[in-house]
N, C-alpha and C positions, 0 to 999 in steps of 0.2 A: 467635746469641750476643749480638749487640748488642741485639736486641729483648728478650732475656731479662733483660739487666742493667737495661733501662729499666723492665720490669715489676717487678723487684725493688725499685727505688727508689720505686715508687708505693705500696708497702705501708705505710710509716710514717704517711702521712696518714690511712689507714684506721684505724690503731691510735689516732691522736689523736682521731678522731671518736668511737671507742668510749669514750675517756676523758671526752669531753664528755657523752656519754649517761650515763656513770656518775655524773658530777657532778650531773646532774639527778635521778637516782635517789637520790643521797645527800641532797639537799634534801628529797625526798619522805619519806625515812626519819627525818628529825629528830623527836625526841620532841615530843609536844604542848605540854609546858610551855615548851620552847625556842621553838617556833613562836609560842606566845602572847606570849612576851617580845619576839620580833621584831615581831610585830603591834603591840604596845603602843608601840613606838618609831617606827613609821612614820607619816607624815602621811597624810591622806586621799589626796592625789595620788600619794604613793609606793605606797600599797596598791593603787590602781587600776593604776598602772604595773607593779607586781610581778605582779599577777594577769594582766595582758595578756601579759606576757613568758612566764610559766611556767604558764599556766592549764591546759595539757593534762597537765602532769606533777603539779602540786601543787594543782590547783583544788579538790579535795575535802578538802584539809588546811588551807589557809590562807584564811580569809575576808577579803575586801577591806574590810569594814566591818560593824558590828553595828547601826547606827542606820539608819532609813529615809533614803533618798536621793531626790533629785528628778531625774527624767530628762526632758530636753527633746527629744522625738523630732525626727528630721530630715525635711525634704521628700524627695521621690523622687530629686532630683538630687544630694543631699548624701550623701557617704560616711561622715560622722561624726555621732554623736549626742553630746549634752552631758549630763554628770552633775554635779549640784551637791550638796555635802554641807552640810547645815544645821549640823552639829556643828563644821565648820571655820569658825572665827570670821571668817576673811577671805572665806569663801564663794567660793573660786576654782574656776571650772568645770574639769572634766576632759573632754577629747574622747576618745571611744572609737569604734572602728569600728561603724558601724550594720549590724546583722545584715541580710544580703541574702538573701531579700527581706523578712523579717519586720519590719524596722524602717525600711524605705525607703519613705517616703510613706504608711505605714500609720498608723491611728489606734489609740491604746491604748484598749481596752475592758475591761481588767481587770489586776490585779496580785496575785499570790499566790506565796508561797514563793520569792521571788527571780526569778520569771518574769513577763514581760509577756505579756498576751494582746492581739493586735493584729488589726485587720480592714483588708483592702485595699479598693480602690475598688469591688470587686464583692462585698464581704461575706465573702470567704474568711477564716477564722480561723487564725492562726498563733501559735506560742509562741516567745519569744526570751528568753535570759538575757543582759542587757546586759554583764555582767562577763566571762563565759566565752565568749560568742559562740555558744553552743549554740542550736539551733533545733529545732522540732518543729511538727507540724500537728495541728489539731483537725478532726473530721469536718465536712463541709459541712452547712449547715442544710437542704440539699435532701434529706437523709436523713430529715427529719421526715415521718412518713406523711401528715400532713394538707396538706402542700405539694405542689402540682403545678407543676413548673418547665417553662416554655416557652422554647425556644431559648436556654436558659442565661441568660436576661435577665429573665424575668418570673416572679415567685413568687406563685402563686395559693393563698391559704389558704381551705380550706373553712370558712366562718364558722359554719355551723350545727353541724357536727361538732366544731369547736373549742369552741364555747360549751357543748355538752353535756359535753365532757371537762373543761373548766375548772370548771364549776359542778356537775359530777357529776349531771347530770340534765337534763330538758327545760325549755324556757322556760315561763312568764316568769321572768326573773331580777330580782326586785324590788330596788330600791336601786342597781342598776348602770346608769348613764346610757348606757354604750356598748353593752352587750350585751342589755339588757332594755328592754321586754318582747319585742321582736322582733329577734333577732340579724341582722346583715348576712349575706347568703347567701355572699358571696365578698369577700375582702380581697386586693387585689393590690399588691405592692411590686415596684419595679424593683430589680435587683441592687445598684445604687449607693445605694439607700435603706436597705439592711439595717443598715448601721452608724449611720445617722441616726435611723431610725424603728423598728427592731426590737430591737437590742441596747441594754440599759441598762448591764449589766456582766456579766462572766464570772468565775466563781470556780473555782479549782482545789483539789482535796483534797490534792495533793502534787506534788512535782516530777515532770515526765514521765520523768525518768531513773530514777525509782524502779521502773518497770516495771509498776506497778499504781496507777492513779489514776482519779479521776472529775472531771467538769467540770459546772458548773451555769450555764446562761444565765438571767440575770434579764432578762426582756423589758421593753420599754418600757411605760409605764402603759396605753396603749391595749389591749395584749394581756394583761398581768398574770400569765399562767401561766408558771412556770419550765419549762426543758427540761434534761434530763440526758443525759449520755453517759459511757461508761467505756472504759478502755483495752482491755478484753476484749469490749466490745460497742460498736463505734464507730458508733452510730446515735443521733441525738438523738430524745428522746421527751418530749412535753409531760407535765406532771403537774398534777393538779387544784389549784386555789387560788381558793377562792370570793372571798376578800377582796383578792387580788392581791399579789404580792411586790414590795416596794419596795427592799429591801437584803438582803444575805446575806453570811455568812462561813463558813469551815470551822474547826471547833474541836473538839478532843478526839475526833477520829474521825468527826465528823458535820457535815453541812451544817445551818446554822441560818438561818432567814429571818425577816424582819420585814415584816409586811403594812402596807398603807397605813392601816389602821384601828388599828394598834398591837398586833398579836398576834404573839408569837414562836413559831415552829414548828420542830421538829426533823425532819429527813428521813432515812429509812432505805431501803435497797434491799431489796426482797423478791425474792430469787433464786428462790424456789419458784414465784412467779407470773409468771415471765418476765423478772425483773430490773427491774420498774417501781419508781419511787421514790414513797413515800407519806409523809405528814406527820402529826404529832400535836402538840398544844399542849405547849409546853415551859416557859411562864411566864405569869403573870397578864397581862391586858391593860394596856397603858400608860394613864396618866392623861392622855388627850387627847380633845379634842372631836371629834365625828364629821366636822366640816368643817375640821379643822386641815390647813392647806396647807403647813406647814413640811416641809422635806426631812429625812428621818430616816435615821440611820446606826446599824447594830448593831455593837457592839464588846464585847470582853471585857477587864476590868481585869486587871492583873498578879496579883491575888489570886483570879482565876477567876470573879468575879461579872459578870453581864451589865450592860452600860451601853448607853444609847441617847442619841445626840447629835442635837439638833435644830438645824437651820440655817434661819434666816429671812432671806431676801433682801429688800432694800427700797431705795428711792431717797429721798435726803434733800437738802435745800437748806441751804447754809451761811447764806444770807441771801435776801431776797426778790428780789435782782437776779441771783443765780447760777443756773446750770442744775442740775437734779437730778443727783446723783452716786450711783452704786451703792455699797451697803455691806451688811453682814450682821451678825447677832449669833447667838450660840450659847447653848443651854441643855443641861443634862445631867440625865438621870434614871438612877438606879442601883437594881438589884433588891435588896431586902432579903429574903433567902431565908428568914429566920426568921419574919418577919411576913407573907411572901407578898404583898408589895406593892412598888410603885415609889416611890422617894423623890427629890424634887428636891434636887440638891446645888449650892450656889452657887459652889463652887470645886472643881477636881479635884486640888488639892494639888500634889505633886511629880511628877505625871504630865504627859505630853503625848500628845495624840491626833492621829493623822494620818488624814484622811478625804478622799474624792474618788472617782475611778474605781477605786481600789484597794480590797482588802479592808481595812476599818478596823483600825488598829493602835493600841494603848495601850502606851507605853513609859515606864519610870522615867527621870527626868532626873538621873541620878547623875553623868554626865560633862559636860564643857564644851560650850557651843554651843547646845544645845537648851533653850529656855526653859520652865521649869515652869509649870503652870497655863495652858497655851495649847492651842488647837486649830489645827493646821496644815492648810490646806485647798487643794484645787485645784478648778477647774471640772469638773463631771462631767455636765452636761446637753449631751450630744454634739450632739443635733439642734439645740438653740437656738444653741450655739456655731457650728455649721456655717452656720446662717442669718446670724449676725452676720458671719462671715468672708465670705460671699458679698456682703453689703451693706456691707462695710467702707469707711469714708471716710478716717479719720485714724489713722495709726499711733500717734501720741502721745496716745492717748486714755487718760489715767490711770485713768479709771473702769474701762475694760476690762482694763487691766494688773492691777489689784487683784482683779478678778473671777476671773482665770485662776489666780492663786496668791497666798496671803497667810497671815497668822496672826491669830487672835483671842485676846486676853488677857482672862481672867476678872478679873484684878486691875484692869486699866485700862478694861475694858468697851468695847473698841474694836478695830479692825483695823489692821494694819500690813503694809508690803510686805516680801517676802523678797528678791526680785530688784530691786536698786536701779537698774540700768541697763536702760532699756526695750529697747535693741538686743540684750540678752542673752536676751530672752524672746520666742521666736517666737510669732506669732499662731496658727499652725496647723502641725501637729497640737497638741492640748492636752497640757500637761505631766502627769506622773503620779508618785506616790510608789511606791517599791518598796524592800523590805528585802533587800539583796543576799545572795546565796548562791552558793557555788561548786559547788553540786550541782544 
């Protein structure tokens, strides 16, 4: 009898727990217009905090922000990652749990649809949503048929077969200094070299939570050919690219790529021929010289027109006694679809463009914080940045701080810092832009 009375007194706490669960469901059922009003009154830090607390229940309803954010990934020993909102005029960082393992010591090699693509020290690719904490995995590059993996450490690429696939035929490959006239018989990478020397960036077609998505690896310049995998066919396959892919985005249901020589191509999957991706020309060739070495980024303006952003890095001296300092400048061309040609535009007006290891994003600057007529950039040469990290001498190298993240103003024709305190900007891994999503 005494035991029965004790069990009876334990029932109310269970009912209170049900009420708590009901409260969470109530928040989830709030109408969209009321959620939008709540969102409008929250600061950046409050939005992140709210998403972290209730992300499992209302993550797909309430977005933590609508403008690109800067994520400063954490080293392997750190349990937190830092997110910075450029729209927040005080630029106060917010600490969020670093997804384990996808954001613990990993290097960001892509950013699409609110998800980061990261690579660990052995080249394994993972996906992480910094806001919701969700994670997923991409297939191993060992699934590429032309790779022979030895002891899980050495990746041998059949050079002759790769060249035939990339250039869609036998040698000689005139005009290509790497693969023609005689391709290397074998190219070997250690597992730890994959994220430094094989990946340039990875682009997603949609959130992995959608259930149906594709991914595209833009390989480093030495390789040039892209590789594709899909959720229903988790094996990477190279695709031909005679001119080599430099940058890529996913737009309006398709992957679009920009070659080193200035050609934009659209990619489609041919299900009838085994699911291979093939390309076709989608726009006239850019107005660039054949030896143009500027970094090029493909983007889409808010009105749907293609844009290409050119980044030229250089070293300048303030005076004859000073050491050279790194800086950069940007130019933009926009496609005139009526005239079928590219036009130089001296200013991008009320837009801002975010470029780096992320899929490039153009946003209207209607809200506070983001400066119109500016390009916000991060370092995206992973291999070169890794070498600088290994040979690092002085933490307070202002030259390197600006190289990692900054903004370029078309009005002032110069660069400026985004992160004012050097101690808030880790040297490694590299920072990256992402447009947050709760899906």
